[in-house]
C-alpha positions, 0 to 999 in steps of 0.5 A: 500500500504506497502513503506518500507525506505532505510536510507543511514547515513552519517557524517552530513547528510541521505539519504532517499529511499521510495519503493513500494511492487513491487519495485518502488520508491517513493520518494527520497531525504535527512533530516538532521541526527537527530531523529526528521528529519529522523521521520518526513520525514518517518512519511510525505513521507511513510504512510504506511511503514512497515519496516527501512532500516539504512545503515551505513558505518562500518568507521561511525559504530565504531566512533559512535556505541552508537549514531547509535544504540540510534539514530535508536532507537529514530527513529524507536520508534518516526515512530512505525515501525521495522526497521534493520541495513545495515553495508556496508563494514564490517571489515573480524571480522564481515563475516563468514568464 
């Protein structure tokens, strides 16, 4: 049973949503904004995860681009699952014109 995980990163915590292949919500909750906490939630709540998407606001990404990138790489390595970043409200310089 394939599962997909969405992570919505804020300043202090991460909202997590796990869905199955048909799009039905399996679990939704929150965890601390640390790689070990995120990896633990993925392992416990989404044992069949095949992909994880991390959503972050442009403001957070600009303030802590290195931290977010490093955290994403560490969570991906700890969980052993491919991850991608989705940026909400990207500035015009990041959009195709």
